[in-house]
C-alpha positions as semicolon CSV with decimal commas, in nm:
position;residue;x (nm);y (nm);z (nm)
1;M;-7,387;0,152;-0,553
2;T;-7,708;0,236;-0,374
3;E;-7,861;0,578;-0,422
4;L;-7,732;0,822;-0,159
5;E;-7,967;1,076;-0,009
6;L;-7,745;1,378;0,031
7;N;-7,824;1,719;0,177
8;P;-7,627;2,042;0,215
9;G;-7,416;2,020;0,530
10;D;-7,360;1,642;0,507
11;V;-7,002;1,523;0,543
12;V;-6,902;1,245;0,306
13;V;-6,589;1,043;0,232
14;I;-6,444;1,090;-0,116
15;R;-6,244;0,793;-0,247
16;A;-5,882;0,835;-0,351
17;F;-5,824;0,953;-0,707
18;D;-5,514;1,050;-0,903
19;D;-5,260;1,153;-0,634
20;V;-5,527;1,264;-0,385
21;P;-5,589;1,027;-0,092
22;E;-5,932;0,943;0,052
23;H;-6,067;1,246;0,239
24;R;-6,372;1,402;0,405
25;F;-6,580;1,660;0,220
26;R;-6,863;1,891;0,337
27;V;-7,148;1,915;0,085
28;D;-7,280;2,264;-0,001
29;E;-7,505;2,178;-0,297
30;V;-7,635;1,852;-0,445
31;F;-7,683;1,810;-0,819
32;E;-7,789;1,518;-1,037
33;D;-7,434;1,403;-1,108
34;C;-7,212;1,581;-0,853
35;V;-7,193;1,775;-0,529
36;T;-7,017;2,101;-0,453
37;G;-6,844;2,196;-0,131
38;F;-6,510;2,196;0,049
39;A;-6,256;1,933;0,142
40;L;-6,219;1,900;0,519
41;T;-5,913;1,674;0,537
42;G;-5,617;1,572;0,325
43;P;-5,397;1,782;0,099
44;L;-5,700;1,962;-0,045
45;A;-5,837;2,071;0,295
46;G;-6,013;2,404;0,260
47;E;-6,030;2,380;-0,119
48;Y;-6,355;2,407;-0,315
49;G;-6,448;2,107;-0,529
50;E;-6,717;1,949;-0,742
51;P;-6,670;1,571;-0,705
52;S;-6,897;1,339;-0,899
53;L;-7,138;1,124;-0,702
54;E;-6,936;0,818;-0,812
55;L;-6,645;0,933;-0,592
56;I;-6,851;0,928;-0,271
57;I;-6,783;0,617;-0,062
58;R;-7,015;0,688;0,231
59;V;-7,187;0,953;0,440
60;V;-7,010;1,029;0,769
61;T;-7,246;1,293;0,914
62;K;-7,606;1,361;0,807
63;T;-7,784;1,692;0,859
64;G;-8,155;1,726;0,908
């Protein structure tokens, strides 16, 4: 996978994992191996999470 340039405020798509379907996620902070933020869609909508960068399929909305 190519290196993603992520910034706080970006909206990304998180791939399905376990019993959680693919969903959109707003990034609050970007770290070396994960991002933090909140799920926007799906059964976890409104929930805080720390998905690894490997779970990000694509960027939907870029900020800045």
